[in-house]
ZAMARGU-4260 file (C-alpha; in steps of 0.2 Angstrom, whole numbers, plus 5000, padded with zeros to 4 digits):
<rodrens>
0) 5000/5000/5000 | 5007/5017/4995 | 5003/5032/5006 | 5002/5048/4996 | 5008/5064/5004
5) 4991/5072/5004 | 4983/5058/5014 | 4998/5060/5027 | 4997/5079/5028 | 4978/5080/5030
10) 4977/5066/5043 | 4992/5071/5053 | 4995/5089/5051 | 5013/5094/5052 | 5028/5100/5062
15) 5039/5103/5047 | 5033/5111/5031 | 5032/5104/5013 | 5034/5115/4998 | 5017/5110/4992
20) 5002/5121/4993 | 4984/5115/4993 | 4967/5124/4994 | 4960/5125/5012 | 4951/5137/5023
25) 4961/5150/5033 | 4966/5146/5051 | 4959/5162/5060 | 4949/5165/5075 | 4933/5168/5064
30) 4921/5156/5058 | 4926/5157/5040 | 4928/5138/5039 | 4909/5137/5038 | 4908/5148/5022
35) 4912/5145/5004 | 4929/5154/5006 | 4945/5145/5002 | 4963/5151/5004 | 4979/5143/4999
40) 4987/5136/5015 | 5004/5127/5017 | 5003/5110/5025 | 5017/5105/5037 | 5024/5087/5040
45) 5025/5078/5057 | 5042/5073/5064 | 5045/5055/5069 | 5031/5049/5058 | 5038/5046/5040
50) 5025/5043/5027 | 5013/5032/5037 | 4996/5040/5041 | 4989/5040/5059 | 4975/5028/5054
55) 4988/5015/5049 | 4999/5015/5065 | 4996/5002/5078 | 4994/5015/5091 | 4980/5026/5099
60) 4982/5044/5094 | 4970/5058/5101 | 4970/5075/5092 | 4964/5091/5101 | 4961/5102/5086
65) 4960/5120/5084 | 4941/5120/5084 | 4940/5111/5100 | 4952/5123/5108 | 4942/5138/5102
70) 4925/5131/5107 | 4929/5128/5125 | 4940/5143/5127 | 4956/5134/5132 | 4969/5146/5139
75) 4983/5134/5143 | 4990/5117/5139 | 4983/5111/5156 | 4966/5116/5151 | 4967/5107/5135
80) 4972/5091/5143 | 4956/5091/5153 | 4947/5085/5137 | 4957/5069/5134 | 4952/5055/5146
85) 4970/5049/5146 | 4976/5063/5156 | 4973/5067/5175 | 4979/5083/5184 | 4994/5081/5196
90) 5002/5093/5208 | 5005/5109/5199 | 5019/5115/5212 | 5010/5131/5217 | 5002/5134/5200
95) 5020/5136/5192 | 5018/5123/5179 | 5008/5110/5169 | 5007/5093/5177 | 4997/5078/5171
100) 4998/5059/5171 | 4994/5049/5155 | 4986/5032/5157 | 4988/5033/5176 | 5006/5036/5176
105) 5012/5052/5184 | 5030/5058/5182 | 5041/5066/5195 | 5030/5076/5206 | 5043/5089/5208
110) 5045/5093/5190 | 5033/5098/5176 | 5025/5086/5165 | 5035/5082/5149 | 5029/5086/5132
115) 5035/5089/5114 | 5035/5105/5104 | 5034/5100/5085 | 5043/5084/5090 | 5057/5092/5101
120) 5058/5092/5119 | 5048/5107/5127 | 5042/5101/5144 | 5059/5100/5153 | 5063/5115/5163
125) 5053/5128/5170 | 5043/5137/5157 | 5027/5139/5167 | 5010/5135/5161 | 5010/5133/5142
130) 5000/5147/5134 | 4988/5142/5121 | 4989/5156/5109 | 5003/5148/5098 | 4995/5131/5098
135) 4988/5125/5082 | 4983/5108/5089 | 4989/5094/5101 | 4992/5076/5098 | 4992/5064/5112
140) 5002/5049/5106 | 4998/5035/5118 | 5009/5021/5124 | 5028/5021/5127 | 5037/5031/5113
145) 5055/5027/5118 | 5057/5017/5102 | 5056/5034/5092 | 5059/5048/5105 | 5071/5041/5117
150) 5065/5046/5135 | 5047/5043/5137 | 5033/5040/5149 | 5024/5023/5147 | 5007/5032/5146
155) 5012/5041/5131 | 5019/5058/5124 | 5010/5075/5121 | 5016/5083/5105 | 5011/5102/5103
160) 5010/5108/5085 | 5013/5127/5084 | 5005/5139/5071 | 5016/5140/5056 | 5019/5154/5043
165) 5008/5155/5028 | 5011/5164/5011 | 4993/5172/5011 | 4990/5187/5023 | 4978/5183/5037
170) 4976/5184/5055 | 4966/5191/5070 | 4967/5202/5085 | 4957/5197/5100 | 4953/5205/5117
175) 4945/5195/5132 | 4937/5200/5148 | 4931/5189/5162 | 4928/5185/5180 | 4941/5189/5193
180) 4947/5204/5183 | 4953/5193/5169 | 4960/5203/5155 | 4969/5196/5139 | 4975/5203/5123
185) 4980/5190/5109 | 4985/5192/5091 | 4991/5182/5076 | 4996/5188/5059 | 5005/5179/5045
190) 5009/5182/5027 | 5022/5181/5013 | 5036/5194/5014 | 5042/5188/4997 | 5038/5174/4985
195) 5051/5163/4995 | 5049/5170/5013 | 5034/5169/5024 | 5032/5175/5042 | 5021/5173/5057
200) 5019/5183/5073 | 5009/5176/5088 | 5008/5185/5104 | 4998/5186/5120 | 4997/5197/5136
205) 4986/5193/5151 | 4984/5203/5167 | 4972/5194/5179 | 4967/5191/5197 | 4960/5174/5201
210) 4948/5165/5212 | 4962/5163/5225 | 4964/5179/5236 | 4979/5189/5232 | 4985/5177/5218
215) 4987/5188/5202 | 4994/5182/5186 | 5003/5192/5173 | 5010/5184/5158 | 5017/5189/5141
220) 5022/5177/5126 | 5029/5181/5109 | 5031/5168/5095 | 5038/5175/5079 | 5043/5162/5065
225) 5050/5163/5047 | 5049/5150/5033 | 5061/5151/5019 | 5058/5141/5002 | 5076/5138/4997
230) 5071/5128/4981 | 5056/5118/4975 | 5063/5103/4986 | 5071/5112/5001 | 5064/5123/5014
235) 5069/5130/5031 | 5058/5135/5046 | 5064/5145/5061 | 5053/5148/5077 | 5057/5159/5092
240) 5048/5159/5108 | 5049/5171/5122 | 5039/5172/5138 | 5038/5180/5155 | 5026/5176/5169
245) 5024/5183/5187 | 5012/5174/5199 | 5011/5172/5218 | 5016/5154/5223 | 5000/5146/5229
250) 4999/5128/5238 | 4980/5129/5239 | 4969/5125/5254 | 4969/5113/5269 | 4957/5099/5271
255) 4954/5093/5289 | 4944/5077/5292 | 4940/5076/5274 | 4930/5092/5274 | 4932/5101/5258
260) 4925/5116/5265 | 4937/5118/5280 | 4941/5135/5274 | 4934/5145/5259 | 4941/5139/5242
265) 4947/5157/5239 | 4957/5157/5256 | 4976/5160/5253 | 4987/5153/5266 | 5004/5159/5260
270) 5011/5176/5263 | 5007/5190/5250 | 5023/5199/5256 | 5033/5185/5247 | 5030/5194/5231
275) 5027/5185/5214 | 5038/5170/5208 | 5045/5175/5191 | 5047/5163/5176 | 5057/5167/5161
280) 5060/5156/5145 | 5066/5158/5128 | 5067/5145/5114 | 5074/5143/5097 | 5069/5129/5085
285) 5075/5127/5067 | 5070/5113/5055 | 5073/5109/5037 | 5066/5097/5025 | 5073/5091/5008
290) 5063/5080/4996 | 5077/5069/4988 | 5064/5062/4976 | 5045/5057/4976 | 5048/5043/4988
295) 5062/5049/5000 | 5064/5064/5011 | 5077/5071/5023 | 5072/5081/5038 | 5081/5088/5053
300) 5083/5102/5065 | 5090/5110/5081 | 5081/5115/5097 | 5087/5125/5111 | 5077/5131/5126
305) 5082/5141/5142 | 5071/5144/5157 | 5072/5151/5175 | 5060/5151/5190 | 5064/5161/5205
310) 5054/5167/5220 | 5049/5166/5238 | 5034/5156/5245 | 5027/5152/5262 | 5021/5134/5262
315) 5011/5124/5274 | 5022/5113/5285 | 5018/5094/5281 | 5026/5086/5296 | 5014/5081/5309
320) 5026/5084/5323 | 5029/5102/5318 | 5011/5106/5313 | 5001/5116/5326 | 4985/5114/5316
325) 4983/5097/5323 | 4984/5103/5340 | 4971/5117/5340 | 4963/5116/5323 | 4966/5134/5318
330) 4985/5138/5319 | 4994/5134/5303 | 5013/5132/5304 | 5022/5136/5288 | 5039/5135/5281
335) 5047/5150/5270 | 5056/5145/5254 | 5066/5152/5240 | 5067/5143/5224 | 5082/5146/5212
340) 5078/5135/5197 | 5086/5135/5179 | 5088/5124/5164 | 5096/5123/5147 | 5090/5110/5135
345) 5098/5108/5117 | 5094/5094/5105 | 5098/5089/5087 | 5089/5077/5076 | 5091/5070/5058
350) 5079/5059/5050 | 5077/5050/5033 | 5061/5042/5028 | 5054/5034/5012 | 5048/5018/5005
355) 5055/5004/4994 | 5048/4987/4988 | 5057/4970/4990 | 5049/4954/4985 | 5032/4961/4983
360) 5033/4969/5001 | 5032/4988/5003 | 5043/4995/5017 | 5040/5012/5024 | 5057/5016/5032
365) 5061/5029/5045 | 5080/5030/5050 | 5086/5043/5062 | 5098/5049/5075 | 5097/5062/5088
370) 5106/5069/5103 | 5103/5081/5118 | 5111/5090/5131 | 5101/5095/5147 | 5107/5105/5161
375) 5097/5108/5177 | 5099/5118/5192 | 5087/5116/5207 | 5092/5127/5222 | 5080/5127/5237
380) 5082/5138/5252 | 5071/5138/5267 | 5066/5142/5285 | 5059/5128/5295 | 5055/5132/5313
385) 5044/5123/5326 | 5027/5125/5331 | 5022/5144/5333 | 5037/5150/5324 | 5029/5156/5308
390) 5011/5153/5308 | 4994/5160/5302 | 4976/5157/5308 | 4967/5148/5294 | 4950/5156/5299
395) 4956/5174/5303 | 4972/5176/5294 | 4982/5192/5298 | 4995/5193/5283 | 5011/5202/5287
400) 5009/5201/5306 | 5026/5192/5308 | 5043/5197/5301 | 5047/5186/5286 | 5060/5174/5292
405) 5078/5172/5285 | 5081/5157/5275 | 5096/5145/5272 | 5101/5133/5259 | 5093/5116/5259
410) 5100/5109/5243 | 5107/5115/5227 | 5108/5102/5213 | 5118/5104/5197 | 5113/5091/5185
415) 5121/5087/5167 | 5113/5075/5156 | 5120/5069/5139 | 5112/5057/5127 | 5114/5050/5109
420) 5102/5039/5101 | 5099/5030/5084 | 5083/5023/5078 | 5075/5012/5064 | 5057/5009/5061
425) 5050/4999/5046 | 5031/4997/5043 | 5028/4983/5030 | 5013/4981/5019 | 5013/4962/5019
430) 4997/4961/5009 | 4981/4970/5005 | 4975/4968/5023 | 4990/4965/5034 | 5004/4977/5040
435) 5018/4975/5052 | 5028/4987/5062 | 5046/4984/5068 | 5056/4997/5077 | 5071/4998/5088
440) 5081/5012/5096 | 5097/5012/5106 | 5102/5026/5118 | 5118/5030/5127 | 5115/5041/5142
445) 5127/5050/5154 | 5121/5059/5170 | 5131/5069/5182 | 5124/5077/5198 | 5133/5089/5210
450) 5124/5093/5226 | 5133/5108/5233 | 5125/5109/5251 | 5131/5091/5255 | 5146/5091/5243
455) 5140/5075/5235 | 5145/5071/5218 | 5138/5057/5208 | 5137/5050/5190 | 5130/5036/5180
460) 5131/5030/5163 | 5118/5019/5154 | 5113/5011/5138 | 5095/5007/5133 | 5088/4997/5119
465) 5069/5001/5116 | 5060/4989/5104 | 5043/4992/5097 | 5032/4979/5088 | 5015/4981/5080
470) 5002/4972/5069 | 4988/4980/5059 | 4974/4971/5050 | 4964/4982/5038 | 4946/4975/5039
475) 4940/4988/5027 | 4944/5005/5020 | 4936/5012/5036 | 4940/4999/5050 | 4957/4993/5056
480) 4962/4982/5070 | 4979/4983/5079 | 4990/4976/5092 | 5007/4982/5099 | 5021/4980/5111
485) 5033/4993/5116 | 5046/4996/5130 | 5052/5013/5137 | 5063/5022/5149 | 5064/5039/5157
490) 5080/5046/5165 | 5075/5054/5181 | 5081/5071/5186 | 5087/5076/5203 | 5093/5066/5219
495) 5085/5059/5234 | 5088/5066/5252 | 5105/5058/5252 | 5111/5065/5236 | 5110/5049/5226
500) 5103/5049/5208 | 5086/5040/5205 | 5092/5031/5189 | 5079/5028/5175 | 5061/5023/5175
505) 5058/5007/5165 | 5042/5002/5157 | 5033/4990/5145 | 5016/4991/5137 | 5004/4979/5128
510) 4990/4987/5118 | 4976/4981/5107 | 4963/4992/5098 | 4952/4996/5084 | 4950/5012/5073
515) 4935/5018/5063 | 4937/5032/5051 | 4924/5039/5039 | 4921/5056/5031 | 4911/5061/5047
520) 4916/5049/5061 | 4933/5045/5068 | 4934/5033/5083 | 4947/5023/5092 | 4945/5010/5106
525) 4960/5004/5115 | 4964/4991/5128 | 4981/4992/5137 | 4991/4984/5150 | 5007/4994/5155
530) 5020/4992/5169 | 5032/5004/5176 | 5046/5003/5189 | 5056/5016/5199 | 5041/5028/5201
535) 5044/5044/5211 | 5032/5051/5224 | 5034/5065/5237 | 5044/5060/5252 | 5033/5063/5267
540) 5049/5063/5279 | 5060/5074/5269 | 5048/5087/5263 | 5054/5094/5246 | 5062/5078/5241
545) 5056/5063/5231 | 5058/5045/5235 | 5055/5029/5224 | 5039/5020/5227 | 5043/5004/5218
550) 5033/4998/5203 | 5015/5000/5197 | 5004/4993/5184 | 4990/5002/5174 | 4977/4992/5164
555) 4962/5000/5156 | 4951/5005/5141 | 4950/5021/5132 | 4937/5027/5119 | 4939/5043/5109
560) 4925/5048/5096 | 4924/5063/5085 | 4908/5065/5075 | 4904/5078/5063 | 4885/5078/5058
565) 4875/5090/5047 | 4868/5098/5063 | 4880/5095/5077 | 4898/5090/5081 | 4903/5078/5095
570) 4919/5075/5104 | 4919/5062/5117 | 4933/5054/5127 | 4931/5041/5140 | 4944/5032/5151
575) 4943/5017/5163 | 4959/5015/5173 | 4964/5002/5186 | 4981/5009/5191 | 4990/5001/5206
580) 5006/4998/5215 | 5014/4982/5209 | 5025/4979/5224 | 5025/4982/5243 | 5035/4996/5250
585) 5038/5003/5267 | 5043/5020/5273 | 5057/5016/5285 | 5056/5033/5295 | 5038/5034/5297
590) 5034/5015/5296 | 5020/5019/5284 | 5016/5003/5273 | 5011/5005/5255 | 5005/4988/5251
595) 5004/4980/5234 | 4988/4985/5225 | 4987/5003/5232 | 4981/5016/5220 | 4992/5030/5213
600) 4990/5048/5218 | 4977/5059/5208 | 4973/5045/5196 | 4954/5043/5194 | 4946/5026/5189
605) 4933/5034/5177 | 4935/5050/5167 | 4924/5057/5154 | 4925/5073/5143 | 4911/5078/5131
610) 4909/5093/5120 | 4893/5095/5109 | 4892/5110/5097 | 4881/5115/5083 | 4882/5128/5069
615) 4867/5138/5064 | 4861/5154/5056 | 4851/5168/5064 | 4845/5182/5054 | 4859/5179/5041
620) 4872/5179/5056 | 4882/5163/5059 | 4883/5156/5076 | 4891/5141/5084 | 4885/5136/5101
625) 4888/5121/5112 | 4891/5114/5129 | 4905/5104/5138 | 4904/5091/5152 | 4918/5083/5162
630) 4917/5069/5175 | 4932/5065/5186 | 4930/5050/5198 | 4936/5050/5216 | 4955/5047/5218
635) 4969/5046/5231 | 4975/5063/5237 | 4991/5058/5246 | 5004/5045/5241 | 5008/5041/5259
640) 4991/5042/5267 | 4979/5030/5258 | 4964/5036/5268 | 4964/5053/5261 | 4954/5053/5245
645) 4947/5067/5234 | 4929/5066/5230 | 4922/5064/5212 | 4916/5079/5203 | 4907/5084/5187
650) 4907/5101/5179 | 4897/5109/5165 | 4902/5123/5153 | 4893/5132/5139 | 4899/5143/5124
655) 4893/5153/5110 | 4902/5162/5095 | 4893/5174/5085 | 4901/5180/5069 | 4893/5198/5068
660) 4902/5202/5051 | 4914/5194/5040 | 4928/5201/5051 | 4920/5203/5068 | 4917/5189/5080
665) 4910/5189/5098 | 4912/5174/5109 | 4906/5170/5127 | 4912/5155/5137 | 4905/5150/5154
670) 4913/5137/5165 | 4908/5127/5180 | 4890/5133/5177 | 4883/5125/5193 | 4897/5132/5203
675) 4903/5115/5209 | 4916/5115/5223 | 4929/5102/5220 | 4948/5098/5222 | 4956/5096/5205
680) 4973/5089/5212 | 4982/5087/5228 | 4999/5084/5235 | 4993/5081/5253 | 4978/5085/5263
685) 4987/5102/5268 | 4992/5105/5250 | 4975/5103/5241 | 4972/5114/5225 | 4954/5119/5223
690) 4945/5120/5206 | 4939/5136/5199 | 4921/5141/5203 | 4909/5147/5190 | 4917/5160/5179
695) 4914/5168/5162 | 4924/5175/5148 | 4919/5187/5134 | 4930/5189/5119 | 4929/5201/5104
700) 4940/5196/5089 | 4943/5205/5072 | 4949/5193/5059 | 4956/5197/5042
</rodrens>
């Protein structure tokens, strides 16, 4: 079976561009895609994919497209991930980053969730919550991806595809106002500078309060990009990203005796005098593509990202023996901390893909090599007194009533990771109905960690071979059945309380599924069984450190449906998870047993996300309206306390977009319509982060 370029581009989208132009609608914030207006748009190819469309891969892939992101009013990557049942919110470290598990497997609780940007690493480091302005769409590639990407979680990989330059001038400006003094300005403009050079500029600025007292958020992101058509067969794309964010560090509320209303969900229990934590990040990404002939292409690129996170916070003390709250029920003992985090992440990739036929079998080959250098600095300073030394009354807080205590160095890790990998994948068309996928990757990794406070220097060197096997049966043009087996690994950053490196997580996964794809309906049903060892959780003894839990197993089923009917559109994602520890463990200091079969923190058994929308005309004006629904089952709220569980919750949303003129669009989004009080993630009963109450956003957009 020969896969043409157009089927690949239309099914997958792209991370790198091809010099072929096709007729399609403009990607603006207006509803022009519902009219009979067509514009010439350049399609972009996807890295790590070759010429095989998503429908033919033995893997479940969920796409959160631009229409969905616009409809539900997504403002960040974390908000978008709420609409795939594979993901569950995890500890967000005071609101400083995106954090989610995939298929029940959380990563390091003291680091952001990993994700890719156009196939390159983007989640490592401290870039804050990812703004949605520059996101074109998001792919959730499920199952271990180490056979292609190297380091990978067993639950899958999230790949953000950014907006790319177009030759035809188009764009929009949008202003937004909403609850809690939400204010936002967003813009996107693209066009051709010459016949060979196209540019795009995407930017956003927001200045908002929040439903949490004193917690204001100010953020700026700028993403310019250039595409240069060197010849008919060769092209280069450069993307730059700059962002700055300031926000008060916020651990959330306390929950006593499982009472979610111990304090109002707006109650801030830190210290406003600490001032905002400041995040800065800058990234460069350059990619090229060269068509050798009709069957073979060479792609590659370089990615560099720098980020810093610095600021003070006053965090609730978690140690029972030091916490006054357990004595009188109202006096909360706190620590004061200062974080000095920084990262440098550089990566390089070359990839050759194409097809050839031998003995009647067509091979879709993908051959590549990559390397990365990752440098991480995590410095934590703190004051930790005893009971009554630095406290606040949770019912009648008096902020600033005590002098801010002096802090001292707790730890300062300097970590250097280096890795080189080569990979080979072959998807074979064995017959009209049968296809097989064979893939393997080899990585050589070195890691050095210097902990300055304890003067501990450690290093390790490792080699990993990651295989991938798959089988696809094409039952018809619309239906395919598949099975796959893959192995993965993930080098873990940081050290434990003794200054020793954690090593790498190891995983393997078996998956079977079915895919249905017609003109109006795309559906995937997947059943999986995955195992992961050397998982990190929060260390309840040494607060601020992590400790290995052992191993865990996640089994479950996922159903993703996208249906476009003449009168309405449906997006449904459902997940059923049975995620448990797979070995007994014991905390030697506290003597807290964690028996085999215990649940993992913040992972629900049932998750459902549904979006219904409809297009219609009213007095010759185009409108799009709809509703959203999310259900999240109850889940464990503390990895070391199996009795603390977060209740299930369900929230409703509604939206309407009114295209007043060809250029002017008015949008209104309402979230949590019934003002449901809930906890969306937790680190501990004293670090529980409440979900947002009912809120609305009004947007006005001018497109051209």
